[in-house]
N, C-alpha and C positions, 0 to 999 in steps of 0.2 A: 226527750233524749238529746244528748250532746250531738252536735253535728260532727262530721268527719272531715277535718282539714288539717294541714300540717301543725298548726299551733295546738289544736285540741289533742292531736296525737302526742305531741311533745309533752304537754301538761299531764296527759293521762298516764304517762310513764313515770311521773313523779308522784310523791305523796303530798297532796295539798293539805295544809292546815287551814280549814275553812272557818270564817267568822261571819256571823250575821249581824248587820248594822241596821237598826230600825229606830224610828222615833219621828220627831217633827222637824221644824225648820233648821235648827242647828245641826241635826244629823243629816238632813238633806244637803246642807252646806250653803251658807250665805256670805262667807268671807271671800274677799278678792284674793287672787293668786297671781304670781308672776309668770312670765314666759318660761322661766326655768322650771317652775312648779307645775307647768302644763305637760312636761315631758314624762314618759312612763317611768314607773318605779321598778328597778331591777328586782326580779324575783317575787314580784307581787302581781297578782292577776285579779281581774274584775269580771264577774259574770255579766255578759252583755245581753242584748235583746234577742239574740239568736240562741240563747242558752249555751253559749260557748264561753271559753275563757280568752280574754285578751289582756295584754299588758295594762296594768292599772294606771290611770292618769286622771287628773282633774278635768271636769267635775265628776266625782265618783258616783253621784246619784242620777246621772243622766239616763241610766237604764232602768231606773225604778219603774215598776209597772203601775205605780199609784201617784207619781210625782206631779207637781204643777209644771207650768211651761218651762222649757229648757233654759230660757234666759235667766231664770231665777236660780238655777243650779250652779253653785260655786264650790268653794273649798269646804270640806267637812272634816271631822276628826279622823276619818279613815285614811287620809293622806299620810299624816305623821304617825298614826298608829301602825300602818303597814311598814313604814320606814323603820320604826323602832323594833317591831317584831322580827323583821327580816334581819336587821343588824344583830339582834340578840341571838338568833338562830340561823346563821348564814347557810347552813346545809338544808334548811327547810324552805319550802315554797309556800307563800301565803295566797289564799284565795278569799276575796271579799265579795259578799252578797249584800249589796246596799239597796234597801227598799224602804225609803222614808218619804214622808209627805209633810210639808209645812202646815201649821195651823190646826193640827189634829189633836183631839183629846184622847186620853187613855181609854175612855169609854168606847171610842171607835176602834181601838186595837184589841178589844176582847175577842175571845174565840167565838166564831159564828159570823164575824164581820169580814168585809172584803180585805182589809189591811192584814189581818191575821192570816187569812186564807192565802194571800199572795206571798207572805213571808214564808209560810210552810211550803208552798209549792216550789218556790224558787230555791229554797234551801235543799229540799229533797232532790231537785235536779242537780244542784252542785255536789251533793254527796255521792253522786255516781262516780266522781273522780277524786274524792278526798274524804277527809274525816273532820267532823265538826269539833272545833276546839274552844269555841266561846261565842257569847252573844254580847253585843254592845247596845245599850239602850240610852238614848238621850231624848227625853220628852218631859214636859212638865210646865212649860210656859202657859199653855192653855188652862192647866189645872193648878195654877200657882197657889191657890188658897183653898184647895179641896182637902178637907180633913180626913176624907176616906180614901185618899190616894194610895196609901201603902197596901191595904188589903186588895185593891184592884191590881196593883203591880205584882203582888204575891200570886194572885190567881193567874195572871198572864204568864209569869215565869213557870208556874206549875204546868200550865197547859202546853207551853212551848217545849218544855223538857219532855213531857209525855209524848207529844205528837211527833217529835223529832227523834224519839228513842234514845234520849240522852238525859237520864234522870238526875245527873249531878253536874251537868255542863256549867262551867263558870259563866256568871253573868255580871257585867259591870254597868252601873248606871252613873249618871252625873248630875251634879247640882246645876241649876240654871243661873243666869246672870243675877248678881246681887244688887241691882239698882233699886230694888224695892225690898221691903221687909216681908218677903214671901214665906208663907208657912211651909211651902214645899221644901225649901232648903234646910229646914230643921228636921222635918219628918223623914226625908229620904235617907238621912244619916242612920236611921234605925233599920234600914234594909238588911245589913249583914247580921243583925241580931235576930231578925224575924225569919230570914231565908238563908239556908246553908249555901256555902260556896258562892257568895255574892260579895261585891265591893262597891264603894261609892267614890267617884272622882270629885275632888274639891274644886270650888270656883275661886279659891284664894288667889288674889293678885290678878285675876283675869278681868279684862275690860271689854266693853261692847261698843258697837257702832251706833246702837240705838237702845231702846228699852230691853230688847231681848237678844240680839244677834252678836255673837262674839266677833271681834275684829281679827285681822290676819294673824298677828302674833299670838293672840290668846287662843285662836283655833289650833294653831300648831302645838301650843302647850297643852291644850285640852287633849288632843290626840296622843301626845306623849304620855300624859297621865293615865289615859285609858290603857295604853300598852303596859305601863309599869304595874298597874293594878291587876291586869290580866296575867302578866308574868308571875306576880306574887301568888295569885290563886292557883295557877298551874303548878308552881313549885311546891305549894302546900299539898296539892292533890297527889303529887308524885312521891311524897315522902312515905316511907313505910309506916303503916299504922294509921295513916290519915283516912278520914271518912270520904 
């Protein structure tokens, strides 16, 4: 249950648009950020370790119940995603549930495992004070050449939608760094054809600090692209006659 303190009471009086952010290291956040980017984002909240909402600031993955050591948690796509979503809908309040861990395989995220369980539990807690509006998934570095990745992601999305009581919730996934000729970056593009109300964020023009981890500017762009894809799915969903 949410704790009772002034911030929680304030947030509870508003309608939070809640987003679940899960995946591996780029979703956990490995990009450096400035002093300015360490300040809280207006109108954007983060679910903390006390199951309360606090103003969202970097590093967004610090309250993940499955994360690696705190020193590894830096800027993830949630920062610019929250900025853009709030700017697009300034009358709405954004709530982020960030629960990622670096170095994980999609096999570890399947229903029945710890990562899946924690994502469901934390999202259900968040839903006491808001409405789930979307899921962001950025994972694939560990499975860069797995030809069976897409069916596994399909099952994960199906299970998340069912267990969160949101059968058509928008889901946006992202391509990984293009430093290698990874099978993943081709097959992930098929996700919208296979699974309804999904979209894929392109890695075009993005650069990384190493083999896998997007640098500061690219991480900001990545989050913006996630927001744009999410907004497009939500707009489609709200049109009369849309499925």
